Residue, then its C-alpha position, 0 to 999 in steps of 0.5 A: m632455789d628461792k626458799s620464799a617461793i610457794r611450792d606445789a605440794a601434795t599430802l595423803i590422808v590414809l583413813r583406816d576402819a572408817s566405820t568403826v574406830p577411824a584412824v589416820l596414818m601419821g608420823q613425826r618430823g625430825a626435830k631439826a627439820a626446816f619445816m614443821p620440826g617435831k610435828f606429827v603430820f600426814p605423809g606428803g611433800a613437794v611435787d617433783d618434775n618427774d611426777a608429771s611423767v608417770p602413768v596414773s589411773p585417773l581420779s574422778d571427773l569431779d576431783a580432777a576439775r577441782l584440782t585444776q582450778e587455779s593450778t599449774h599442774t594436772s590432776s594426775t601430777l598432783a595425785a602422783a606426788a601424793i602417792r610417791e610421798l606415801w611410798e617414800e615416807t611410809g613404804q606403803v603402796l597405793g597402786h594399781p597392778q600394772e608393769w611399766s618400763d623405764p620409770p623416772q628417778g624417784w619412781r624406780g622402787f615403786a615401779a619395781t612393786g609391779h604397780i602404777p599410782n592408783g589415782t582412782a583411790l584418791q579423793f581431793f579433800f583439802r587445800a592450804v597455802t602455808p602462811a607468809g613468814r615460814p621458812r618454807r611455803f607450800d600450796a598443798r593439796f590434801f587427798l583422802a584414801d581408804a587404807a583398804g586400797l593399800i597393797g600389802d600389810p598396812d602395819d609394815f613400815s619397813g620400807a620407809e625412808d627416815e623422814l618420818a619417825h614413829l609411824q603409826w595409825v592415830p585414832l581420830s579420837d586420840a589425835r589431840r594428844f599429839d603435837l600437830p600443826f594448826i592446819t593439820q588440826i583443821v584438816l582433822a576437824e574437817l575429816v570428822s565432819h566428813l565422816q558424819r556427813g557421808g558421801p563426797p564433799a559438796s566442795v573443797p576448803f581452800f585456805r589461801n593464806d596469801d593476804e591479810a584476810h587469810l581468805v577461805s574459799r570453797l573449790g567446786g562450791r558457790n559460796p565462801l565459808 
């Protein structure tokens, strides 16, 4: 695999207690990780081929349209990837009750919970391409979901794999105390503005990072920033 190639990825921002003391689910990457070592991040990772073959309850028409702009993947594939990464890295299930037979590799544990990925609970929120020169590059779609949609105890991380340590709900007011990647800081600032505005965003920021100008555009909007 060409490590310099840009891989499609999906990230899930799970928001808790939005109207009182808003907090987001984050964990710390290992110190020896090739990508963003030691940083606190949202659950997320690269899209797997099998993500295209799982049943997903649909996103809104608006989010689906924005996701398919300049994308080789369907909206359901990207949503599935985000929900799978949440499951793998935190043990949390964002699902809709439904049995499904013969799940593909990477999805068998999730399917055993008796749920399919709940794309309906997701809102497409942000998109960013990793800048050139990094050991890994991703075209990442950030989704937003309410913690109320999680199945089970939101504080139970016993089913998590070991990719993220120190899993916790980070209050937005305390997030600056953590060692965050630059793009995560930008996403959190956008989230604070989103909570102040209320309602679905008029457009989705897209940090392209694919040219010297580091172009920023808006998906679903008429004007760039």
